[in-house]
C-alpha positions as CSV (number, residue, x, y, z in Angstrom):
1,M,14.4,27.9,33.0
2,S,13.3,24.3,32.7
3,K,13.3,22.3,29.5
4,P,9.8,21.4,28.1
5,V,8.7,17.9,28.9
6,A,8.1,15.7,25.9
7,S,4.3,15.3,25.8
8,R,1.5,14.9,23.3
9,K,0.8,18.6,23.6
10,L,4.5,19.5,22.7
11,F,4.3,17.0,19.8
12,C,1.1,18.6,18.5
13,D,2.5,22.1,19.0
14,I,5.6,21.1,16.9
15,L,3.5,19.6,14.2
16,D,1.3,22.8,14.1
17,E,4.4,25.0,14.0
18,Q,5.9,23.0,11.1
19,N,2.5,23.0,9.3
20,I,2.5,19.2,9.4
21,A,-0.8,17.2,9.7
22,L,-1.3,13.5,10.3
23,F,-4.4,12.0,8.8
24,Q,-5.6,8.5,9.2
25,P,-8.7,7.5,7.2
26,K,-11.4,5.8,9.2
27,K,-11.9,3.1,6.6
28,D,-10.6,2.3,3.1
29,A,-13.1,3.0,0.4
30,C,-12.7,2.1,-3.2
31,D,-12.8,4.8,-5.9
32,Y,-16.2,3.5,-7.1
33,C,-17.8,3.9,-3.7
34,C,-16.3,7.4,-3.3
35,S,-17.6,8.3,-6.8
36,Y,-21.0,7.2,-5.8
37,K,-20.9,9.2,-2.6
38,A,-19.9,12.2,-4.7
39,G,-22.9,11.6,-7.0
40,N,-20.9,10.6,-10.0
41,V,-22.2,7.0,-10.3
42,S,-25.8,5.9,-10.9
43,E,-27.7,4.0,-8.2
44,E,-28.0,1.0,-10.6
45,D,-24.3,0.9,-11.3
46,Y,-23.5,1.3,-7.6
47,Q,-25.9,-1.6,-6.6
48,Y,-24.1,-3.9,-9.2
49,H,-20.8,-2.9,-7.7
50,I,-22.1,-3.8,-4.2
51,Q,-23.3,-7.2,-5.5
52,L,-19.8,-7.8,-6.9
53,K,-18.2,-6.7,-3.6
54,E,-20.5,-9.1,-1.7
55,L,-19.7,-11.9,-4.1
56,A,-15.9,-11.2,-3.5
57,R,-16.4,-11.3,0.3
58,A,-18.3,-14.6,0.0
59,E,-15.5,-16.0,-2.2
60,K,-12.9,-14.9,0.4
61,L,-14.9,-16.5,3.2
62,S,-15.2,-19.7,1.2
63,D,-11.4,-19.7,0.6
64,K,-10.8,-19.0,4.3
65,Q,-13.0,-22.0,5.4
66,S,-11.3,-24.3,2.8
67,A,-7.9,-23.2,4.1
68,Q,-9.0,-23.9,7.7
69,R,-10.0,-27.4,6.6
70,G,-6.5,-27.8,5.1
71,L,-7.8,-28.0,1.5
72,L,-5.8,-25.1,0.2
73,H,-3.6,-22.2,1.3
74,A,-5.2,-18.8,1.1
75,V,-3.3,-15.5,1.3
76,T,-4.9,-12.1,1.3
77,A,-3.0,-8.8,1.2
78,D,-3.8,-5.1,1.4
79,L,-2.2,-4.1,-1.9
80,Q,-1.7,-0.6,-0.5
81,A,0.8,-2.0,2.0
82,V,2.7,-4.6,0.0
83,K,6.4,-4.5,0.5
84,L,8.8,-5.7,-2.1
85,L,11.3,-8.5,-1.4
86,K,14.3,-9.4,-3.5
87,E,13.3,-13.0,-4.2
88,Y,10.0,-12.1,-5.7
89,Q,9.2,-11.7,-9.4
90,I,7.6,-8.8,-10.9
91,Y,5.2,-8.4,-13.9
92,D,5.2,-5.3,-16.1
93,S,1.5,-5.4,-15.9
94,I,-1.3,-7.7,-14.6
95,R,-3.6,-6.5,-17.4
96,P,-4.9,-9.7,-19.1
97,G,-5.1,-8.0,-22.5
98,R,-2.4,-6.4,-24.6
99,S,-4.3,-4.2,-27.1
100,A,-6.8,-1.5,-27.0
101,G,-10.3,-2.9,-26.4
102,D,-8.9,-6.0,-24.6
103,D,-9.6,-6.7,-20.9
104,C,-8.2,-4.3,-18.3
105,V,-7.1,-4.7,-14.7
106,V,-10.4,-3.5,-13.5
107,D,-12.0,-6.5,-15.2
108,L,-10.1,-8.9,-12.9
109,R,-11.9,-10.5,-9.9
110,V,-9.3,-13.1,-8.7
111,L,-5.6,-13.5,-9.1
112,K,-3.9,-16.8,-8.3
113,Y,-0.1,-16.8,-7.6
114,N,1.4,-20.2,-8.4
115,P,4.6,-21.5,-6.7
116,N,6.4,-21.5,-10.1
117,G,6.0,-17.7,-10.3
118,T,3.1,-17.6,-12.8
119,I,-0.1,-15.8,-12.3
120,E,-3.6,-17.0,-13.3
121,F,-6.7,-14.8,-13.2
122,K,-10.5,-14.9,-13.3
123,K,-12.8,-12.2,-14.7
124,H,-15.7,-13.6,-12.7
125,F,-15.6,-15.8,-9.6
126,K,-17.4,-18.6,-11.4
127,D,-15.0,-18.7,-14.4
128,D,-12.1,-21.1,-14.7
129,F,-8.5,-19.7,-14.1
130,C,-6.7,-18.5,-17.2
131,P,-2.9,-17.9,-17.4
132,L,-1.9,-14.2,-17.3
133,P,-0.3,-13.5,-20.8
134,R,2.8,-11.8,-19.3
135,R,6.2,-13.1,-18.4
136,P,7.6,-12.3,-15.0
137,K,11.0,-10.8,-14.3
138,P,13.1,-11.2,-11.1
139,I,12.4,-8.1,-9.0
140,S,16.1,-7.5,-8.7
141,A,16.3,-6.7,-12.4
142,V,13.9,-3.8,-11.8
143,V,14.9,-2.6,-8.3
144,N,18.6,-2.6,-8.9
145,N,18.2,-0.3,-11.9
146,V,16.4,2.4,-10.1
147,P,18.7,5.5,-9.8
148,P,18.7,7.3,-6.4
149,L,16.5,10.4,-6.3
150,Y,19.1,12.5,-4.5
151,S,22.8,12.3,-4.1
152,S,22.6,12.9,-0.3
153,R,20.0,13.2,2.4
154,L,18.0,16.3,2.3
155,P,18.5,18.7,5.2
156,I,15.6,19.7,7.5
157,F,15.4,23.1,9.1
158,E,17.3,23.6,12.3
159,N,14.2,24.3,14.5
160,K,12.7,21.0,13.3
161,Y,16.0,19.3,14.1
162,Q,16.0,20.8,17.7
163,H,12.4,19.7,18.2
164,L,13.3,16.1,17.2
165,Q,16.2,16.2,19.6
166,Q,13.8,17.1,22.4
167,L,11.7,14.1,21.5
168,K,14.6,11.7,22.0
169,S,13.7,11.5,25.7
170,V,10.7,9.3,24.7
171,I,12.4,7.5,21.8
172,P,14.3,4.3,22.3
173,A,18.0,4.9,22.8
174,D,19.0,2.7,19.9
175,C,17.3,5.2,17.6
176,H,19.1,8.3,18.9
177,L,22.0,8.0,16.5
178,F,19.6,8.4,13.5
179,Y,18.2,11.6,15.0
180,D,21.7,12.9,15.9
181,N,22.9,12.5,12.3
182,L,20.0,14.2,10.6
183,P,21.3,16.9,8.3
184,F,19.9,20.4,9.0
185,K,20.2,23.9,7.8
186,K,19.3,27.4,9.2
187,K,16.3,29.1,7.8
């Protein structure tokens, strides 16, 4: 009897067997746009939201053109994918207000990160920058105090372990040790 060859079909069969699904959204959509599509936001509110979105895109394009001319440095980031690094500072909140009724994060339109670690904000693109009324902390003060969730690695079921072993034929050799050392248990 021959061993099954690692293939897309085998991979899909293993995922189906383990009841695992991989989903990749076609495009990021903000909560407001999703609410509109679900019928929870009025047409008027949605059109205002679209105007703000277009204004933000225009501002981003203007910053990009200014950066290309060497007038400033512009950095954009997908905040869903930001990774933490030890030398960064962290704020407890980027909310510009502190009390009930004060401005909230959703009121912000622009954040400006200064080299000295301070953050300034605008509530509208045409406003002047205002300092964020929060003090930053070194990120190490926060990250180093997070307790581990588990005392050891959680085991996977043996059949999943065996399937992962089969996939090693298409995985770079320097990653094999990781798969060899996965803890597993019988069902």
